[in-house]
PDB file of N, CA, C and O in Angstrom:
ATOM      1  N   MET A   1     -70.610  82.461 232.045  1.00  0.00           N
ATOM      2  CA  MET A   1     -69.442  81.792 231.517  1.00  0.00           C
ATOM      3  C   MET A   1     -68.427  81.495 232.624  1.00  0.00           C
ATOM      4  O   MET A   1     -67.825  80.422 232.642  1.00  0.00           O
ATOM      5  N   THR A   2     -68.238  82.442 233.544  1.00  0.00           N
ATOM      6  CA  THR A   2     -67.259  82.203 234.601  1.00  0.00           C
ATOM      7  C   THR A   2     -67.734  81.120 235.566  1.00  0.00           C
ATOM      8  O   THR A   2     -66.916  80.416 236.158  1.00  0.00           O
ATOM      9  N   ASN A   3     -69.059  80.982 235.730  1.00  0.00           N
ATOM     10  CA  ASN A   3     -69.571  79.913 236.593  1.00  0.00           C
ATOM     11  C   ASN A   3     -69.219  78.544 236.029  1.00  0.00           C
ATOM     12  O   ASN A   3     -68.913  77.620 236.783  1.00  0.00           O
ATOM     13  N   LYS A   4     -69.260  78.409 234.707  1.00  0.00           N
ATOM     14  CA  LYS A   4     -68.913  77.127 234.098  1.00  0.00           C
ATOM     15  C   LYS A   4     -67.422  76.830 234.259  1.00  0.00           C
ATOM     16  O   LYS A   4     -67.041  75.684 234.497  1.00  0.00           O
ATOM     17  N   ILE A   5     -66.591  77.843 234.132  1.00  0.00           N
ATOM     18  CA  ILE A   5     -65.150  77.643 234.307  1.00  0.00           C
ATOM     19  C   ILE A   5     -64.846  77.255 235.751  1.00  0.00           C
ATOM     20  O   ILE A   5     -64.044  76.356 236.001  1.00  0.00           O
ATOM     21  N   ILE A   6     -65.484  77.928 236.690  1.00  0.00           N
ATOM     22  CA  ILE A   6     -65.296  77.585 238.107  1.00  0.00           C
ATOM     23  C   ILE A   6     -65.803  76.172 238.374  1.00  0.00           C
ATOM     24  O   ILE A   6     -65.168  75.415 239.108  1.00  0.00           O
ATOM     25  N   GLY A   7     -66.940  75.813 237.784  1.00  0.00           N
ATOM     26  CA  GLY A   7     -67.488  74.471 237.958  1.00  0.00           C
ATOM     27  C   GLY A   7     -66.556  73.393 237.439  1.00  0.00           C
ATOM     28  O   GLY A   7     -66.347  72.374 238.097  1.00  0.00           O
ATOM     29  N   ILE A   8     -65.998  73.615 236.260  1.00  0.00           N
ATOM     30  CA  ILE A   8     -65.071  72.642 235.690  1.00  0.00           C
ATOM     31  C   ILE A   8     -63.821  72.541 236.550  1.00  0.00           C
ATOM     32  O   ILE A   8     -63.319  71.442 236.790  1.00  0.00           O
ATOM     33  N   ALA A   9     -63.313  73.683 237.018  1.00  0.00           N
ATOM     34  CA  ALA A   9     -62.127  73.666 237.877  1.00  0.00           C
ATOM     35  C   ALA A   9     -62.406  72.922 239.181  1.00  0.00           C
ATOM     36  O   ALA A   9     -61.556  72.169 239.655  1.00  0.00           O
ATOM     37  N   LEU A  10     -63.583  73.122 239.763  1.00  0.00           N
ATOM     38  CA  LEU A  10     -63.927  72.423 240.996  1.00  0.00           C
ATOM     39  C   LEU A  10     -64.047  70.915 240.778  1.00  0.00           C
ATOM     40  O   LEU A  10     -63.657  70.129 241.641  1.00  0.00           O
ATOM     41  N   ILE A  11     -64.575  70.518 239.648  1.00  0.00           N
ATOM     42  CA  ILE A  11     -64.672  69.087 239.354  1.00  0.00           C
ATOM     43  C   ILE A  11     -63.282  68.483 239.206  1.00  0.00           C
ATOM     44  O   ILE A  11     -63.019  67.394 239.718  1.00  0.00           O
ATOM     45  N   VAL A  12     -62.398  69.177 238.515  1.00  0.00           N
ATOM     46  CA  VAL A  12     -61.025  68.678 238.346  1.00  0.00           C
ATOM     47  C   VAL A  12     -60.323  68.599 239.700  1.00  0.00           C
ATOM     48  O   VAL A  12     -59.648  67.612 239.992  1.00  0.00           O
ATOM     49  N   ILE A  13     -60.478  69.626 240.523  1.00  0.00           N
ATOM     50  CA  ILE A  13     -59.872  69.624 241.859  1.00  0.00           C
ATOM     51  C   ILE A  13     -60.466  68.499 242.706  1.00  0.00           C
ATOM     52  O   ILE A  13     -59.743  67.835 243.449  1.00  0.00           O
ATOM     53  N   GLY A  14     -61.776  68.281 242.599  1.00  0.00           N
ATOM     54  CA  GLY A  14     -62.422  67.214 243.353  1.00  0.00           C
ATOM     55  C   GLY A  14     -61.919  65.840 242.965  1.00  0.00           C
ATOM     56  O   GLY A  14     -61.709  64.984 243.824  1.00  0.00           O
ATOM     57  N   VAL A  15     -61.725  65.625 241.681  1.00  0.00           N
ATOM     58  CA  VAL A  15     -61.196  64.340 241.224  1.00  0.00           C
ATOM     59  C   VAL A  15     -59.769  64.164 241.737  1.00  0.00           C
ATOM     60  O   VAL A  15     -59.395  63.077 242.180  1.00  0.00           O
ATOM     61  N   ALA A  16     -58.973  65.234 241.677  1.00  0.00           N
ATOM     62  CA  ALA A  16     -57.596  65.155 242.169  1.00  0.00           C
ATOM     63  C   ALA A  16     -57.566  64.873 243.675  1.00  0.00           C
ATOM     64  O   ALA A  16     -56.751  64.075 244.138  1.00  0.00           O
ATOM     65  N   LEU A  17     -58.439  65.515 244.432  1.00  0.00           N
ATOM     66  CA  LEU A  17     -58.504  65.257 245.874  1.00  0.00           C
ATOM     67  C   LEU A  17     -58.921  63.820 246.165  1.00  0.00           C
ATOM     68  O   LEU A  17     -58.380  63.183 247.069  1.00  0.00           O
ATOM     69  N   GLY A  18     -59.876  63.316 245.406  1.00  0.00           N
ATOM     70  CA  GLY A  18     -60.296  61.935 245.592  1.00  0.00           C
ATOM     71  C   GLY A  18     -59.181  60.949 245.292  1.00  0.00           C
ATOM     72  O   GLY A  18     -59.006  59.960 246.004  1.00  0.00           O
ATOM     73  N   MET A  19     -58.429  61.223 244.236  1.00  0.00           N
ATOM     74  CA  MET A  19     -57.302  60.350 243.906  1.00  0.00           C
ATOM     75  C   MET A  19     -56.218  60.431 244.973  1.00  0.00           C
ATOM     76  O   MET A  19     -55.613  59.417 245.321  1.00  0.00           O
ATOM     77  N   TRP A  20     -55.970  61.633 245.496  1.00  0.00           N
ATOM     78  CA  TRP A  20     -54.983  61.801 246.565  1.00  0.00           C
ATOM     79  C   TRP A  20     -55.438  61.050 247.820  1.00  0.00           C
ATOM     80  O   TRP A  20     -54.634  60.390 248.479  1.00  0.00           O
ATOM     81  N   GLY A  21     -56.711  61.153 248.142  1.00  0.00           N
ATOM     82  CA  GLY A  21     -57.235  60.441 249.296  1.00  0.00           C
ATOM     83  C   GLY A  21     -57.101  58.936 249.148  1.00  0.00           C
ATOM     84  O   GLY A  21     -56.798  58.234 250.113  1.00  0.00           O
ATOM     85  N   TYR A  22     -57.326  58.443 247.938  1.00  0.00           N
ATOM     86  CA  TYR A  22     -57.176  57.011 247.705  1.00  0.00           C
ATOM     87  C   TYR A  22     -55.707  56.597 247.814  1.00  0.00           C
ATOM     88  O   TYR A  22     -55.399  55.537 248.360  1.00  0.00           O
ATOM     89  N   ASP A  23     -54.801  57.431 247.297  1.00  0.00           N
ATOM     90  CA  ASP A  23     -53.373  57.121 247.419  1.00  0.00           C
ATOM     91  C   ASP A  23     -52.945  57.062 248.878  1.00  0.00           C
ATOM     92  O   ASP A  23     -52.185  56.177 249.271  1.00  0.00           O
ATOM     93  N   VAL A  24     -53.430  58.002 249.677  1.00  0.00           N
ATOM     94  CA  VAL A  24     -53.107  57.993 251.104  1.00  0.00           C
ATOM     95  C   VAL A  24     -53.713  56.766 251.768  1.00  0.00           C
ATOM     96  O   VAL A  24     -53.068  56.123 252.596  1.00  0.00           O
ATOM     97  N   TYR A  25     -54.937  56.442 251.414  1.00  0.00           N
ATOM     98  CA  TYR A  25     -55.627  55.290 252.001  1.00  0.00           C
ATOM     99  C   TYR A  25     -54.914  53.983 251.666  1.00  0.00           C
ATOM    100  O   TYR A  25     -54.878  53.064 252.484  1.00  0.00           O
ATOM    101  N   ASP A  26     -54.349  53.902 250.463  1.00  0.00           N
ATOM    102  CA  ASP A  26     -53.738  52.664 249.989  1.00  0.00           C
ATOM    103  C   ASP A  26     -52.230  52.599 250.249  1.00  0.00           C
ATOM    104  O   ASP A  26     -51.591  51.626 249.849  1.00  0.00           O
ATOM    105  N   SER A  27     -51.651  53.592 250.898  1.00  0.00           N
ATOM    106  CA  SER A  27     -50.213  53.600 251.126  1.00  0.00           C
ATOM    107  C   SER A  27     -49.818  52.531 252.147  1.00  0.00           C
ATOM    108  O   SER A  27     -50.656  52.019 252.889  1.00  0.00           O
ATOM    109  N   ALA A  28     -48.536  52.209 252.165  1.00  0.00           N
ATOM    110  CA  ALA A  28     -48.042  51.168 253.065  1.00  0.00           C
ATOM    111  C   ALA A  28     -48.204  51.572 254.528  1.00  0.00           C
ATOM    112  O   ALA A  28     -48.595  50.751 255.358  1.00  0.00           O
ATOM    113  N   SER A  29     -47.907  52.832 254.847  1.00  0.00           N
ATOM    114  CA  SER A  29     -48.043  53.270 256.239  1.00  0.00           C
ATOM    115  C   SER A  29     -49.499  53.261 256.679  1.00  0.00           C
ATOM    116  O   SER A  29     -49.799  52.988 257.841  1.00  0.00           O
ATOM    117  N   SER A  30     -50.400  53.557 255.754  1.00  0.00           N
ATOM    118  CA  SER A  30     -51.824  53.518 256.086  1.00  0.00           C
ATOM    119  C   SER A  30     -52.277  52.088 256.330  1.00  0.00           C
ATOM    120  O   SER A  30     -53.113  51.844 257.200  1.00  0.00           O
ATOM    121  N   GLN A  31     -51.744  51.151 255.581  1.00  0.00           N
ATOM    122  CA  GLN A  31     -52.117  49.756 255.787  1.00  0.00           C
ATOM    123  C   GLN A  31     -51.658  49.260 257.149  1.00  0.00           C
ATOM    124  O   GLN A  31     -52.360  48.488 257.803  1.00  0.00           O
ATOM    125  N   VAL A  32     -50.480  49.703 257.579  1.00  0.00           N
ATOM    126  CA  VAL A  32     -49.995  49.331 258.911  1.00  0.00           C
ATOM    127  C   VAL A  32     -50.885  49.958 259.977  1.00  0.00           C
ATOM    128  O   VAL A  32     -51.258  49.298 260.946  1.00  0.00           O
ATOM    129  N   THR A  33     -51.223  51.228 259.798  1.00  0.00           N
ATOM    130  CA  THR A  33     -52.093  51.921 260.757  1.00  0.00           C
ATOM    131  C   THR A  33     -53.459  51.252 260.841  1.00  0.00           C
ATOM    132  O   THR A  33     -54.004  51.075 261.931  1.00  0.00           O
ATOM    133  N   ARG A  34     -54.010  50.880 259.686  1.00  0.00           N
ATOM    134  CA  ARG A  34     -55.313  50.200 259.691  1.00  0.00           C
ATOM    135  C   ARG A  34     -55.218  48.842 260.352  1.00  0.00           C
ATOM    136  O   ARG A  34     -56.161  48.409 261.014  1.00  0.00           O
ATOM    137  N   ALA A  35     -54.094  48.165 260.183  1.00  0.00           N
ATOM    138  CA  ALA A  35     -53.937  46.855 260.812  1.00  0.00           C
ATOM    139  C   ALA A  35     -53.856  46.973 262.327  1.00  0.00           C
ATOM    140  O   ALA A  35     -54.365  46.114 263.046  1.00  0.00           O
ATOM    141  N   LEU A  36     -53.218  48.037 262.816  1.00  0.00           N
ATOM    142  CA  LEU A  36     -53.070  48.213 264.261  1.00  0.00           C
ATOM    143  C   LEU A  36     -54.294  48.854 264.899  1.00  0.00           C
ATOM    144  O   LEU A  36     -54.776  48.385 265.931  1.00  0.00           O
ATOM    145  N   ASN A  37     -54.794  49.914 264.296  1.00  0.00           N
ATOM    146  CA  ASN A  37     -55.907  50.667 264.890  1.00  0.00           C
ATOM    147  C   ASN A  37     -57.262  50.308 264.303  1.00  0.00           C
ATOM    148  O   ASN A  37     -58.289  50.418 264.974  1.00  0.00           O
ATOM    149  N   GLY A  38     -57.259  49.885 263.064  1.00  0.00           N
ATOM    150  CA  GLY A  38     -58.524  49.624 262.389  1.00  0.00           C
ATOM    151  C   GLY A  38     -59.131  50.865 261.770  1.00  0.00           C
ATOM    152  O   GLY A  38     -60.249  50.815 261.258  1.00  0.00           O
ATOM    153  N   GLU A  39     -58.414  51.983 261.806  1.00  0.00           N
ATOM    154  CA  GLU A  39     -58.925  53.236 261.265  1.00  0.00           C
ATOM    155  C   GLU A  39     -57.997  53.762 260.183  1.00  0.00           C
ATOM    156  O   GLU A  39     -56.778  53.723 260.345  1.00  0.00           O
ATOM    157  N   PRO A  40     -58.556  54.255 259.076  1.00  0.00           N
ATOM    158  CA  PRO A  40     -57.714  54.890 258.069  1.00  0.00           C
ATOM    159  C   PRO A  40     -57.268  56.275 258.559  1.00  0.00           C
ATOM    160  O   PRO A  40     -57.906  56.846 259.443  1.00  0.00           O
ATOM    161  N   PRO A  41     -56.205  56.810 258.007  1.00  0.00           N
ATOM    162  CA  PRO A  41     -55.747  58.134 258.446  1.00  0.00           C
ATOM    163  C   PRO A  41     -56.744  59.232 258.076  1.00  0.00           C
ATOM    164  O   PRO A  41     -57.519  59.092 257.129  1.00  0.00           O
ATOM    165  N   ILE A  42     -56.710  60.304 258.825  1.00  0.00           N
ATOM    166  CA  ILE A  42     -57.642  61.413 258.614  1.00  0.00           C
ATOM    167  C   ILE A  42     -57.415  62.073 257.259  1.00  0.00           C
ATOM    168  O   ILE A  42     -58.349  62.625 256.678  1.00  0.00           O
ATOM    169  N   GLU A  43     -56.184  62.024 256.748  1.00  0.00           N
ATOM    170  CA  GLU A  43     -55.904  62.628 255.445  1.00  0.00           C
ATOM    171  C   GLU A  43     -56.691  61.938 254.339  1.00  0.00           C
ATOM    172  O   GLU A  43     -57.137  62.582 253.389  1.00  0.00           O
ATOM    173  N   ALA A  44     -56.858  60.628 254.466  1.00  0.00           N
ATOM    174  CA  ALA A  44     -57.639  59.892 253.467  1.00  0.00           C
ATOM    175  C   ALA A  44     -59.093  60.343 253.494  1.00  0.00           C
ATOM    176  O   ALA A  44     -59.695  60.568 252.444  1.00  0.00           O
ATOM    177  N   TRP A  45     -59.656  60.476 254.681  1.00  0.00           N
ATOM    178  CA  TRP A  45     -61.045  60.947 254.793  1.00  0.00           C
ATOM    179  C   TRP A  45     -61.187  62.356 254.255  1.00  0.00           C
ATOM    180  O   TRP A  45     -62.167  62.666 253.577  1.00  0.00           O
ATOM    181  N   LEU A  46     -60.213  63.219 254.550  1.00  0.00           N
ATOM    182  CA  LEU A  46     -60.280  64.586 254.037  1.00  0.00           C
ATOM    183  C   LEU A  46     -60.240  64.610 252.518  1.00  0.00           C
ATOM    184  O   LEU A  46     -60.939  65.404 251.888  1.00  0.00           O
ATOM    185  N   GLY A  47     -59.427  63.745 251.929  1.00  0.00           N
ATOM    186  CA  GLY A  47     -59.370  63.677 250.474  1.00  0.00           C
ATOM    187  C   GLY A  47     -60.678  63.197 249.874  1.00  0.00           C
ATOM    188  O   GLY A  47     -61.161  63.766 248.895  1.00  0.00           O
ATOM    189  N   PHE A  48     -61.256  62.148 250.459  1.00  0.00           N
ATOM    190  CA  PHE A  48     -62.515  61.613 249.943  1.00  0.00           C
ATOM    191  C   PHE A  48     -63.659  62.615 250.092  1.00  0.00           C
ATOM    192  O   PHE A  48     -64.386  62.885 249.136  1.00  0.00           O
ATOM    193  N   ILE A  49     -63.808  63.155 251.281  1.00  0.00           N
ATOM    194  CA  ILE A  49     -64.932  64.065 251.542  1.00  0.00           C
ATOM    195  C   ILE A  49     -64.736  65.390 250.814  1.00  0.00           C
ATOM    196  O   ILE A  49     -65.674  65.921 250.220  1.00  0.00           O
ATOM    197  N   GLY A  50     -63.518  65.921 250.860  1.00  0.00           N
ATOM    198  CA  GLY A  50     -63.243  67.178 250.154  1.00  0.00           C
ATOM    199  C   GLY A  50     -63.443  67.032 248.658  1.00  0.00           C
ATOM    200  O   GLY A  50     -63.976  67.932 248.009  1.00  0.00           O
ATOM    201  N   GLY A  51     -63.022  65.910 248.110  1.00  0.00           N
ATOM    202  CA  GLY A  51     -63.218  65.674 246.684  1.00  0.00           C
ATOM    203  C   GLY A  51     -64.689  65.571 246.324  1.00  0.00           C
ATOM    204  O   GLY A  51     -65.123  66.120 245.311  1.00  0.00           O
ATOM    205  N   ALA A  52     -65.452  64.875 247.140  1.00  0.00           N
ATOM    206  CA  ALA A  52     -66.886  64.741 246.868  1.00  0.00           C
ATOM    207  C   ALA A  52     -67.595  66.088 246.939  1.00  0.00           C
ATOM    208  O   ALA A  52     -68.459  66.389 246.115  1.00  0.00           O
ATOM    209  N   VAL A  53     -67.223  66.894 247.925  1.00  0.00           N
ATOM    210  CA  VAL A  53     -67.851  68.216 248.057  1.00  0.00           C
ATOM    211  C   VAL A  53     -67.497  69.093 246.859  1.00  0.00           C
ATOM    212  O   VAL A  53     -68.364  69.769 246.304  1.00  0.00           O
ATOM    213  N   CYS A  54     -66.233  69.082 246.464  1.00  0.00           N
ATOM    214  CA  CYS A  54     -65.823  69.891 245.307  1.00  0.00           C
ATOM    215  C   CYS A  54     -66.548  69.443 244.040  1.00  0.00           C
ATOM    216  O   CYS A  54     -66.972  70.276 243.240  1.00  0.00           O
ATOM    217  N   ILE A  55     -66.690  68.146 243.856  1.00  0.00           N
ATOM    218  CA  ILE A  55     -67.377  67.648 242.660  1.00  0.00           C
ATOM    219  C   ILE A  55     -68.847  68.059 242.679  1.00  0.00           C
ATOM    220  O   ILE A  55     -69.384  68.484 241.656  1.00  0.00           O
ATOM    221  N   LEU A  56     -69.497  67.935 243.827  1.00  0.00           N
ATOM    222  CA  LEU A  56     -70.914  68.316 243.906  1.00  0.00           C
ATOM    223  C   LEU A  56     -71.116  69.805 243.670  1.00  0.00           C
ATOM    224  O   LEU A  56     -72.042  70.201 242.963  1.00  0.00           O
ATOM    225  N   VAL A  57     -70.256  70.633 244.257  1.00  0.00           N
ATOM    226  CA  VAL A  57     -70.370  72.082 244.040  1.00  0.00           C
ATOM    227  C   VAL A  57     -70.072  72.409 242.578  1.00  0.00           C
ATOM    228  O   VAL A  57     -70.724  73.268 241.985  1.00  0.00           O
ATOM    229  N   GLY A  58     -69.095  71.729 242.007  1.00  0.00           N
ATOM    230  CA  GLY A  58     -68.774  71.953 240.600  1.00  0.00           C
ATOM    231  C   GLY A  58     -69.914  71.593 239.673  1.00  0.00           C
ATOM    232  O   GLY A  58     -70.171  72.294 238.694  1.00  0.00           O
ATOM    233  N   ILE A  59     -70.596  70.508 239.976  1.00  0.00           N
ATOM    234  CA  ILE A  59     -71.733  70.095 239.141  1.00  0.00           C
ATOM    235  C   ILE A  59     -72.861  71.109 239.232  1.00  0.00           C
ATOM    236  O   ILE A  59     -73.513  71.416 238.234  1.00  0.00           O
ATOM    237  N   THR A  60     -73.091  71.630 240.440  1.00  0.00           N
ATOM    238  CA  THR A  60     -74.164  72.633 240.574  1.00  0.00           C
ATOM    239  C   THR A  60     -73.797  73.940 239.868  1.00  0.00           C
ATOM    240  O   THR A  60     -74.683  74.664 239.414  1.00  0.00           O
ATOM    241  N   ARG A  61     -72.517  74.246 239.771  1.00  0.00           N
ATOM    242  CA  ARG A  61     -72.092  75.460 239.050  1.00  0.00           C
ATOM    243  C   ARG A  61     -72.269  75.315 237.542  1.00  0.00           C
ATOM    244  O   ARG A  61     -72.431  76.314 236.842  1.00  0.00           O
ATOM    245  N   LEU A  62     -72.241  74.090 237.036  1.00  0.00           N
ATOM    246  CA  LEU A  62     -72.382  73.888 235.595  1.00  0.00           C
ATOM    247  C   LEU A  62     -73.803  74.063 235.108  1.00  0.00           C
ATOM    248  O   LEU A  62     -74.024  74.309 233.922  1.00  0.00           O
ATOM    249  N   LYS A  63     -74.760  73.942 235.992  1.00  0.00           N
ATOM    250  CA  LYS A  63     -76.167  74.045 235.575  1.00  0.00           C
ATOM    251  C   LYS A  63     -76.590  75.468 235.400  1.00  0.00           C
ATOM    252  O   LYS A  63     -77.742  75.731 235.052  1.00  0.00           O
TER     253      LYS A  63
END
């Protein structure tokens, strides 16, 4: 039972991290940085990758 609760919590955290990463990626300062450097900020990548990892671990905990 606790594995399912942890799995659900990890999925929720993963979705929140993914949304945060997208917000950082789509922010005005990020658009300026991408226009000058061509690279998104590291915080956006951390949000995307961290969210994906949390979601995958959460899904494996639900099984």
